[in-house]
Legacy VTK file of the C-alpha trace (Angstrom):
# vtk DataFile Version 3.0
C-alpha trace
ASCII
DATASET POLYDATA
POINTS 83 float
0.000 0.000 0.000
0.860 3.661 -0.308
0.150 6.151 2.492
-0.516 9.822 1.745
-0.484 12.896 3.970
-3.757 14.601 4.865
-3.047 17.550 2.536
-3.224 15.157 -0.427
-6.546 13.567 0.599
-8.882 16.075 -1.128
-6.954 15.706 -4.383
-7.055 11.910 -4.326
-10.748 11.993 -3.361
-11.315 14.026 -6.552
-9.560 11.371 -8.648
-6.081 12.886 -8.962
-3.065 10.656 -9.468
-0.686 10.310 -6.506
2.323 12.609 -6.634
5.562 11.865 -4.772
5.535 14.909 -2.431
2.234 13.801 -0.820
3.410 10.278 0.042
4.523 9.439 3.584
5.044 5.674 3.054
5.509 3.477 -0.023
5.889 -0.258 0.507
9.294 -1.326 -0.843
7.811 -4.626 -2.083
5.602 -2.834 -4.623
6.505 -3.518 -8.237
5.871 -1.157 -11.134
2.510 -1.975 -12.744
1.105 -3.585 -9.597
-2.394 -2.629 -8.447
-2.213 -1.052 -4.984
-4.362 0.671 -2.387
-3.835 4.303 -1.334
-4.655 5.166 2.304
-4.510 8.295 4.449
-1.900 8.623 7.204
-4.286 9.567 10.028
-7.100 7.023 9.741
-5.599 4.417 7.428
-8.774 4.423 5.333
-8.617 3.358 1.696
-9.038 6.327 -0.633
-8.082 4.927 -4.017
-6.967 1.940 -6.013
-4.180 2.633 -8.450
-1.342 1.328 -10.575
2.204 1.791 -9.286
4.289 3.775 -11.761
7.550 3.047 -9.920
9.062 0.180 -7.939
8.935 0.496 -4.159
12.690 0.323 -3.756
13.019 3.417 -5.970
10.587 5.552 -3.991
13.210 7.082 -1.715
15.032 8.443 -4.750
11.855 10.053 -6.151
11.204 13.600 -4.981
8.641 14.750 -7.529
6.302 13.502 -10.199
3.467 11.035 -10.510
4.042 7.697 -8.787
0.556 6.110 -8.758
-2.009 6.313 -11.564
-5.463 6.369 -9.966
-7.887 3.769 -11.325
-10.772 4.121 -8.848
-11.214 6.530 -5.961
-13.586 7.093 -3.069
-16.816 8.525 -4.420
-16.539 7.379 -8.044
-19.267 5.213 -9.610
-17.438 1.912 -9.158
-16.394 2.688 -5.561
-20.038 3.289 -4.626
-21.443 0.053 -6.099
-23.391 -1.966 -3.556
-22.364 -5.623 -3.270
LINES 1 84
83 0 1 2 3 4 5 6 7 8 9 10 11 12 13 14 15 16 17 18 19 20 21 22 23 24 25 26 27 28 29 30 31 32 33 34 35 36 37 38 39 40 41 42 43 44 45 46 47 48 49 50 51 52 53 54 55 56 57 58 59 60 61 62 63 64 65 66 67 68 69 70 71 72 73 74 75 76 77 78 79 80 81 82
């Protein structure tokens, strides 16, 4: 999973892709192209499902740019489907 700071939450909740400066934790086991969950740092709640654009081991060397392409996010049509 990827954890974002609370300042990034409104952007992700609007469907934005995850940018490196808003990330507080990026699991080093993540591989580029893998589908992952994006959570907030305070509550740990899932906010989005996305595709990793970088490998986890490379995260610490990434200071800017897009690192997760959002596929679905809290509030979109698919997220709100009832079982």
